[in-house]
C-alpha positions in Angstrom: 3.6 11.3 -7.0 3.0 14.5 -7.5 5.1 14.6 -10.5 7.9 12.6 -9.1 9.7 10.3 -11.8 11.8 7.1 -11.4 14.5 6.5 -13.1 13.9 3.0 -12.4 11.8 0.2 -10.7 14.4 -0.1 -7.6 14.5 3.2 -6.7 10.9 3.3 -6.8 10.9 0.5 -4.6 12.9 2.1 -2.1 10.9 5.1 -2.0 7.9 3.1 -1.2 9.3 1.1 1.4 10.2 4.9 3.1 6.7 5.6 2.5 5.5 2.3 4.7 8.0 3.0 7.4 6.9 6.9 7.6 3.2 5.3 8.0 4.6 2.6 10.6 6.1 5.8 12.7 3.2 7.7 12.3 5.0 10.6 10.4 2.2 10.2 7.8 -0.9 9.1 7.6 -2.3 6.3 5.2 -4.2 8.5 2.8 -1.1 10.7 2.7 1.2 7.8 1.6 -1.5 6.6 -0.7 -1.0 10.0 -2.8 2.5 9.6 -2.5 2.5 6.4 -4.8 3.3 6.7 -8.7 0.7 6.6 -10.8 -0.3 3.9 -13.6 2.5 1.7 -12.2 3.5 -1.6 -13.4 5.6 -3.0 -10.7 3.7 -6.0 -8.8 5.5 -4.9 -5.8 4.6 -2.0 -5.7 1.4 -2.7 -6.7 1.1 -5.2 -3.4 2.2 -2.3 -1.0 -0.6 -0.3 -2.1 -3.0 -2.4 -1.8 -1.6 -3.6 1.6 -1.8 0.2 2.4 -5.3 0.1 1.4 -6.4 -2.7 3.5 -4.7 -1.1 6.5 -6.8 2.2 5.9 -9.7 0.7 5.5 -9.3 -1.6 8.7 -8.6 1.1 10.7 -11.7 0.9 12.9 -11.1 -2.7 13.2 -7.4 -2.0 14.3 -8.4 0.0 17.3 -10.7 -2.6 18.8 -8.2 -5.9 17.8 -5.2 -5.1 18.9 -3.1 -8.5 17.9 -4.7 -7.6 14.7 -3.3 -4.5 14.6 0.1 -5.6 15.8 0.0 -8.8 13.2 -0.6 -5.9 9.9 2.0 -3.6 11.3 4.3 -6.6 11.4 3.1 -7.9 7.7 3.5 -4.1 6.6 7.2 -3.5 8.2 8.0 -7.0 6.4 6.9 -5.4 3.3 8.9 -2.2 3.7 11.9 -3.7 4.8 12.2 -5.7 1.3 11.0 -2.9 -0.7 13.7 -0.3 1.5 16.5 -3.1 -0.1 14.4 -2.4 -3.9 14.0 -6.1 -3.9 10.8 -7.4 -5.2 8.4 -8.7 -2.5 8.3 -12.9 -2.5 6.0 -14.0 -5.0 3.3 -15.4 -2.4 2.7 -12.0 -1.0 2.4 -10.5 -4.6 -0.2 -13.5 -5.7 -2.4 -12.8 -2.4 -2.9 -9.1 -3.7 -2.9 -10.2 -7.1 -5.6 -12.3 -6.7 -7.8 -9.6 -5.6 -6.6 -6.6 -7.7 -5.7 -7.9 -11.3 -6.0 -5.0 -13.7 -6.2 -2.2 -11.2 -3.9 1.0 -11.7 -3.2 3.2 -9.4 -5.5 6.4 -10.0 -5.7 9.7 -8.3 -8.8 10.4 -9.9 -12.8 10.8 -8.7 -12.8 7.1 -9.6 -10.2 6.1 -7.6 -11.8 7.8 -4.9 -15.2 6.2 -5.5 -13.7 2.7 -5.6 -12.0 3.2 -2.1 -15.7 4.6 -0.8 -16.8 0.7 -2.8 -13.9 -1.0 -0.5 -15.1 0.6 2.6 -18.6 0.1 1.9 -18.4 -3.3 1.5 -16.1 -3.8 4.4 -18.8 -2.4 6.4 -16.1 0.6 7.3 
């Protein structure tokens, strides 16, 4: 988050919720929102929100051709944003869905992170 520190998890969740809303309202692009996430965050709700945005970015071409998928994905992100804006933890089923795929991955904005994103895009054939 470019040096932004949070006093507590609740403040960070509220911030992330607002970032997601900014993406959904086209105020910022997904890549910009991803760059603003806190580094090395340990909160499962924030990690899940991060990966939900990663999926949205990876699905960009598919979203253009399948409007129903796009609407479902945006609705899901809106649900995540509303919960986080209240400073609450995401439901365990959402966290579990992302935790299953991304155990022990830390948010990192380094060269390694960019390589990881590229590998995901290649895997998804994007």
